N, C-alpha and C positions, 0 to 999 in steps of 0.2 A: 668914526673912522668921518673929520669935514674935507669934501672936497672939494678943491677951487682951482684953479689957471695957475697958482702956481704946485702945485702940488709935484709931485713925482711920479710915471710910471713905474718906474721900479717896486716908491713905497708902497704902489697900492695892493691888495689883496685879490686872489681870486670871487672873493662877497664879494669886492669893491667892484671890478670890474663888470659881474652879474649887473647889479646891481645898476650900472650902468647902461650898459647892452640894452638891460629890460627897462627900460626909461628911456631911452632913444630905440626905437621899436621901430629897422626901419622896413620897408614892405619886400618881401622877397620878389625880385624879377620872375615872372614864368612868361613860357612859352606860346607863341598865339596858336588857336586850337588851331588850323591849319600846318604850322610845326610840327604839333604835336603828331598828328593820322600822315603824315608824308613820309613812305617810308620808299628805302630806293633800291634795290634788289637785281638779278638777273634772273630765269627764263621762266624761276624756283613763282618769284612773285606775280609774275605776270599770268602764268598758270592758276594760281588764285583764284585772283583778282578776278580776270573776265570769264574764266572757266573752261579755256580754248586748250584747246592741248599742244603740246609742243611744239609741231609739225609743220598745225597751223598758226601759230606764232612766227617760225621760218616765215611759212608763206610771206604772211601776213608783209611784215619789218622788209624782207625782201623786196614782196611788195610796190614798200613807199607806203604802208596804207596803216603803221603801228608808230607811233614817237614810241621813241627812244631815246635816248643818250649813249650814244659814243665814246667809248672811250679811249687816249690817245695808244693803249697795248692793243685795239682790237677790239675789244672787250665791250659785251652791252649791259647792257646797265634801262632799267624800268621803272617808272617812278608814280608812287600807288596812286595820288593826286591825278596826273598827267592821263591814265592810260582811265581812271572813272569818266573824268574831264573828258573825255574821246568816246567813254560805252555813250553817257549819256546826250552826246549831239547825230549817235546812229536810234532816238526813241522814237515809236512807233508812235504819228498819230490816235487817238481813240476815235472812231464817229463822232461823238458832239465836240468834240472838239477841234476834225474835220468841216464837219456844220459851222460850225461859228466861222472856219479860219473861212470855208470860201463866203458865205451870209456878212463878211468884213473887207474883203477886197473887193464881192461884188458895192457893195456901197458905196467903196472910197472910188473904186471905178468911175460909178458914175457921179457923185461930186465933181472928179476933175473931167466929166462931159460938157458938164453943166456951162 
């Protein structure tokens, strides 16, 4: 079938439509990697990600040390992405990293005193 601008949609066959779709293949939208890996859930999610017991999570939340989402109904939810950032913010430096940081600090301090 010869398809042009005057061809009515109702006159096309399924095979014609498939051919048109294949010719004009549009890229399918994909979610960004960050959106795909973010998971929101209750204490179960926080337990799985942090490895802390539920009691410890209650204590950290009450003390305001644990990031959480407060629902209007009074419920609590946790974001996997936010919890991972929180855990990484408490990272301890290795001895070599601490030594490098100290040398860098000492060098910058000497530069300022000149």
